[in-house]
RODODREN-82446 format. One line per 5 residues: number of its first residue (from 1); for each residue x, y, z of N, C-alpha, C, O, CB. Coordinates in pm, 1 decimal, padded with zeros to 6 digits. Glycine has a CB too. Layout:
N
NUM	X/Y/Z/X/Y/Z/X/Y/Z/X/Y/Z/X/Y/Z; ...
***
This chain:
76
1	04974.8/-03049.3/09996.9/04859.3/-02952.0/09954.8/04765.2/-03054.5/09930.7/04806.4/-03129.2/09842.0/04883.4/-02848.1/09821.5; 04652.9/-03087.5/09975.9/04512.2/-03172.2/09953.7/04452.3/-03158.7/09811.9/04431.0/-03051.1/09756.1/04393.0/-03119.1/10058.5; 04431.2/-03263.9/09767.9/04346.1/-03261.6/09615.4/04227.2/-03332.3/09644.6/04215.2/-03431.8/09716.1/04424.6/-03342.2/09476.3; 04112.5/-03250.5/09561.2/03977.2/-03331.9/09565.7/03983.6/-03447.8/09478.5/04091.4/-03489.5/09436.1/03852.5/-03246.9/09521.0; 03856.5/-03508.7/09446.2/03835.4/-03619.1/09381.9/03905.1/-03631.1/09228.1/03957.2/-03725.1/09167.9/03691.3/-03630.3/09382.3
6	03880.0/-03487.7/09194.0/03931.1/-03476.5/09056.2/04082.0/-03417.5/09016.3/04114.4/-03373.4/08906.1/03833.8/-03392.7/08991.9; 04174.5/-03429.7/09147.7/04288.3/-03398.7/09146.0/04331.8/-03280.9/09117.4/04441.1/-03266.3/09062.7/04333.6/-03463.3/09090.2; 04241.3/-03163.1/09154.6/04238.7/-03033.5/09156.6/04289.0/-02990.0/09296.7/04227.0/-03045.9/09387.2/04104.7/-02986.0/09120.8; 04390.0/-02900.8/09338.9/04404.2/-02869.6/09449.9/04304.7/-02760.8/09507.7/04226.8/-02707.5/09428.7/04526.0/-02841.7/09454.6; 04303.3/-02722.8/09649.8/04222.4/-02640.3/09694.1/04227.6/-02480.3/09637.2/04139.6/-02398.8/09609.3/04242.3/-02654.5/09827.8
11	04365.0/-02477.5/09634.7/04403.5/-02339.5/09599.8/04437.3/-02314.4/09466.3/04519.6/-02229.8/09431.2/04509.3/-02297.8/09673.7; 04359.1/-02404.6/09374.9/04362.4/-02365.3/09249.3/04268.7/-02273.0/09214.6/04148.9/-02297.0/09229.3/04355.4/-02462.1/09173.6; 04315.1/-02154.8/09163.6/04232.1/-02047.1/09108.3/04110.1/-02111.4/09022.1/03998.5/-02062.0/09038.4/04325.7/-01948.8/09015.7; 04123.4/-02200.1/08947.4/04034.6/-02238.8/08844.3/03926.3/-02318.5/08906.5/03819.1/-02325.8/08846.5/04104.6/-02315.0/08735.4; 03944.6/-02389.3/09039.2/03849.5/-02489.8/09110.9/03778.1/-02367.4/09185.3/03656.8/-02382.9/09199.5/03928.9/-02624.3/09221.0
16	03838.0/-02235.5/09240.7/03770.3/-02137.0/09303.4/03669.9/-02064.7/09193.1/03555.4/-02034.9/09227.3/03875.9/-02040.0/09369.5; 03708.4/-02043.3/09086.0/03602.7/-02002.8/08992.2/03506.8/-02076.2/08963.7/03397.8/-02021.1/08948.2/03641.5/-01975.0/08886.4; 03515.6/-02206.7/08949.5/03387.9/-02318.6/08901.1/03309.7/-02300.3/09020.1/03187.9/-02286.0/09010.3/03430.1/-02502.7/08874.0; 03382.2/-02298.9/09159.9/03273.7/-02324.0/09264.1/03205.4/-02197.5/09294.2/03106.6/-02204.7/09367.2/03330.2/-02384.3/09397.2; 03242.5/-02081.1/09249.1/03181.0/-01940.0/09278.2/03115.9/-01880.7/09165.7/03117.9/-01758.6/09149.7/03283.8/-01840.6/09323.4
21	03047.1/-01973.4/09071.0/03015.4/-01930.0/08940.8/02903.6/-01785.1/08949.1/02818.4/-01803.3/09036.1/02945.9/-02070.1/08860.9; 02896.3/-01716.9/08912.7/02793.8/-01609.5/08938.4/02690.0/-01588.5/08898.7/02671.3/-01588.2/08777.0/02819.7/-01520.6/08921.9; 02601.0/-01567.2/08975.9/02461.0/-01591.7/08961.8/02392.2/-01460.2/08904.6/02287.8/-01464.0/08839.5/02399.7/-01635.6/09101.9; 02460.7/-01344.5/08935.1/02395.5/-01228.4/08899.1/02505.3/-01125.1/08834.7/02626.3/-01129.9/08856.7/02321.0/-01170.8/09027.1; 02440.0/-01033.3/08752.9/02547.0/-00912.1/08712.9/02490.7/-00807.3/08751.2/02370.8/-00799.2/08777.8/02586.8/-00889.1/08564.3
26	02596.0/-00690.1/08759.7/02547.8/-00556.0/08771.5/02475.4/-00501.6/08635.2/02497.2/-00558.9/08528.4/02669.7/-00466.0/08810.6; 02400.1/-00403.6/08642.5/02324.2/-00340.6/08520.5/02419.1/-00301.8/08439.2/02396.8/-00324.6/08320.3/02232.0/-00222.3/08547.3; 02540.7/-00238.5/08471.3/02653.7/-00213.9/08374.6/02680.9/-00335.6/08311.0/02661.9/-00347.3/08189.9/02780.9/-00160.8/08438.2; 02730.6/-00443.4/08391.8/02779.5/-00572.6/08339.0/02660.8/-00625.7/08217.1/02689.1/-00631.6/08097.4/02796.0/-00688.4/08479.5; 02559.8/-00652.6/08259.4/02456.7/-00689.9/08191.3/02471.3/-00591.6/08059.8/02500.7/-00633.7/07948.0/02322.7/-00679.4/08279.5
31	02448.5/-00467.8/08088.9/02463.5/-00385.8/07952.9/02544.4/-00413.6/07859.4/02509.7/-00425.3/07741.9/02495.1/-00268.3/07967.2; 02686.6/-00430.3/07910.8/02804.8/-00473.0/07847.1/02762.3/-00573.2/07728.3/02746.2/-00554.4/07607.7/02902.5/-00540.7/07954.7; 02749.2/-00701.4/07820.4/02683.5/-00822.5/07733.0/02602.3/-00807.1/07643.7/02592.7/-00890.1/07553.2/02619.2/-00906.8/07794.8; 02526.9/-00698.5/07649.6/02407.6/-00676.1/07549.3/02444.6/-00545.4/07442.8/02374.7/-00491.3/07357.1/02257.4/-00638.4/07645.5; 02536.5/-00528.6/07471.5/02601.9/-00422.1/07376.0/02535.5/-00264.4/07386.0/02526.3/-00172.0/07305.2/02580.9/-00480.0/07215.2
36	02496.9/-00282.3/07520.3/02421.5/-00109.5/07558.3/02509.9/-00034.4/07639.0/02569.2/-00081.4/07736.1/02266.4/-00107.0/07658.1; 02518.4/00076.6/07601.2/02570.7/00193.9/07683.6/02511.0/00167.0/07812.5/02407.9/00100.8/07823.9/02531.6/00343.1/07628.2; 02608.0/00244.3/07962.0/02569.7/00231.8/08089.4/02416.4/00275.5/08089.7/02325.2/00197.0/08116.0/02663.3/00314.8/08182.6; 02398.0/00414.0/08056.5/02264.4/00480.5/08047.9/02185.9/00417.8/07998.8/02081.6/00430.3/08063.0/02253.0/00586.5/07990.3; 02171.9/00341.1/07901.6/02077.6/00264.8/07821.7/02020.2/00164.8/07930.3/01908.2/00164.7/07981.3/02150.0/00189.2/07688.1
41	02126.7/00079.9/07952.0/02125.5/-00028.7/08071.0/02032.5/00009.4/08170.0/01921.4/-00036.8/08196.0/02264.2/-00047.0/08144.3; 02096.6/00101.3/08220.7/01999.1/00147.3/08363.1/01826.8/00220.8/08276.3/01721.6/00216.6/08340.2/02121.1/00326.0/08486.4; 01829.1/00248.0/08210.4/01699.8/00292.3/08129.7/01606.3/00193.5/08144.4/01503.9/00192.1/08212.8/01719.7/00316.0/07977.3; 01665.1/00091.1/08054.5/01591.5/-00033.4/08052.2/01553.5/-00143.0/08172.4/01466.1/-00229.5/08177.3/01658.9/-00096.9/07966.4; 01644.0/-00107.3/08255.3/01624.5/-00155.9/08393.3/01523.8/-00068.9/08479.7/01448.6/-00124.6/08559.8/01762.3/-00159.4/08463.4
46	01523.6/00046.8/08465.0/01400.4/00135.8/08503.2/01275.8/00076.8/08444.7/01180.7/00042.2/08514.7/01415.0/00287.9/08449.5; 01278.9/00067.0/08322.8/01154.8/00047.7/08250.2/01124.2/-00084.1/08246.4/01017.6/-00105.4/08188.4/01156.3/00097.9/08119.2; 01194.1/-00205.0/08298.2/01142.7/-00322.4/08330.1/01188.4/-00418.6/08217.4/01162.7/-00538.9/08218.5/00993.8/-00311.8/08349.1; 01257.9/-00355.6/08120.7/01253.1/-00459.6/07966.5/01408.7/-00523.0/08035.1/01457.8/-00612.8/07966.7/01264.9/-00346.4/07745.9; 01463.7/-00495.7/08123.8/01582.8/-00570.8/08153.0/01590.9/-00580.8/08267.8/01633.8/-00489.9/08338.9/01694.5/-00529.8/08111.0
51	01544.9/-00712.5/08318.3/01490.0/-00750.6/08455.1/01593.7/-00772.8/08586.5/01697.4/-00838.9/08580.3/01414.3/-00884.9/08431.6; 01559.2/-00725.0/08669.2/01643.6/-00686.6/08798.7/01586.3/-00738.0/08916.7/01471.1/-00780.2/08926.2/01657.2/-00535.7/08821.0; 01677.0/-00732.6/09012.9/01643.4/-00748.5/09166.3/01732.1/-00655.8/09233.1/01843.4/-00616.0/09198.6/01665.4/-00900.1/09227.3; 01658.2/-00627.3/09341.1/01719.4/-00517.0/09460.2/01779.1/-00583.2/09552.1/01707.6/-00634.7/09638.1/01616.9/-00427.1/09540.1; 01905.1/-00598.0/09558.8/01952.4/-00645.6/09693.4/02045.5/-00530.3/09784.4/02162.8/-00497.1/09767.2/02044.7/-00782.8/09663.0
56	01952.9/-00486.6/09880.2/01992.7/-00367.1/09979.8/01987.2/-00261.5/09879.0/01882.0/-00228.7/09824.3/02149.8/-00376.6/10062.5; 02105.1/-00206.3/09853.7/02086.8/-00089.1/09748.9/02168.2/-00101.7/09627.3/02203.1/-00008.9/09554.4/02123.1/00047.0/09809.5; 02196.4/-00234.0/09612.5/02240.5/-00267.1/09481.4/02127.6/-00352.7/09391.1/02040.1/-00430.1/09430.0/02374.6/-00348.9/09499.5; 02167.6/-00303.9/09239.6/02068.8/-00326.7/09149.1/02108.0/-00411.1/09073.5/02186.0/-00367.5/08988.9/02026.0/-00230.0/09084.7; 02073.1/-00578.7/09065.1/02155.5/-00679.6/09014.3/02044.2/-00763.4/08898.2/01923.9/-00788.6/08906.1/02219.0/-00780.4/09154.0
61	02143.7/-00790.0/08795.0/02058.6/-00851.8/08699.7/02055.9/-01010.3/08694.9/02149.2/-01049.7/08624.9/02098.0/-00800.2/08570.4; 01987.0/-01104.7/08741.4/01979.1/-01219.0/08751.5/02056.5/-01304.3/08617.6/01997.3/-01284.8/08511.5/01838.6/-01236.2/08774.3; 02148.0/-01372.1/08609.7/02194.2/-01452.6/08518.7/02077.1/-01540.5/08446.2/02056.3/-01545.7/08325.0/02296.4/-01532.4/08584.7; 02020.9/-01594.0/08527.5/01898.5/-01686.9/08455.5/01801.9/-01603.1/08378.9/01757.9/-01640.6/08270.2/01804.6/-01771.0/08568.1; 01775.1/-01512.3/08423.4/01672.6/-01401.8/08342.6/01745.5/-01337.7/08227.1/01694.7/-01318.4/08116.6/01619.3/-01270.4/08444.4
66	01860.0/-01308.5/08259.4/01943.7/-01257.0/08126.6/01961.3/-01362.4/07989.3/01960.1/-01344.0/07867.6/02104.5/-01224.3/08182.2; 01976.0/-01465.9/08066.6/02005.0/-01581.2/07958.8/01861.7/-01604.8/07906.0/01856.6/-01612.2/07783.3/02078.5/-01732.9/08026.3; 01720.9/-01621.0/07983.8/01609.0/-01630.6/07929.9/01576.1/-01513.2/07836.1/01485.2/-01529.1/07754.7/01521.1/-01648.7/08028.4; 01636.4/-01407.6/07840.7/01596.4/-01282.3/07757.8/01673.5/-01282.0/07630.7/01627.8/-01236.7/07525.8/01624.6/-01144.5/07835.8; 01808.0/-01341.0/07645.1/01901.9/-01372.3/07535.9/01824.5/-01485.5/07443.0/01826.4/-01477.8/07320.2/02052.2/-01428.8/07600.1
71	01771.4/-01568.3/07498.7/01728.2/-01692.3/07411.7/01600.8/-01650.7/07370.4/01566.6/-01748.1/07303.3/01721.6/-01839.3/07487.0; 01494.4/-01559.7/07365.0/01404.7/-01532.8/07342.1/01301.1/-01597.8/07376.1/01209.4/-01624.7/07298.5/01413.0/-01514.1/07260.5; 01306.5/-01635.6/07520.0/01209.1/-01707.0/07589.9/01111.9/-01586.8/07680.0/01167.8/-01516.2/07763.9/01292.8/-01824.0/07689.6; 00996.1/-01576.3/07658.4/00922.4/-01475.5/07701.0/00863.3/-01526.1/07840.2/00820.8/-01443.5/07920.9/00818.1/-01436.1/07593.7; 00861.0/-01669.1/07868.7/00801.8/-01677.8/08003.8/00875.6/-01622.4/08117.5/00990.2/-01583.9/08094.1/00777.8/-01810.0/08034.5
76	00835.7/-01612.9/08221.4/00903.9/-01541.8/08359.5/00962.3/-01641.5/08422.5/01021.7/-01621.4/08528.4/00804.7/-01469.6/08467.8
***
């Protein structure tokens, strides 16, 4: 098995997780992080208070936008 410069093998699950850090959440996942029910999370997404992007049929919450929301930063 080959290793990268830090000694972690290519098949190491931890290495794969770090390389594929998620940049979006589903509306339901974002709601869970905020302590909201699924219905409330979708209602906030619909009224614009939970920032979302549409990717095909999927409605996603960008991690960066959620982080800004949680930090209280009002800049877009």
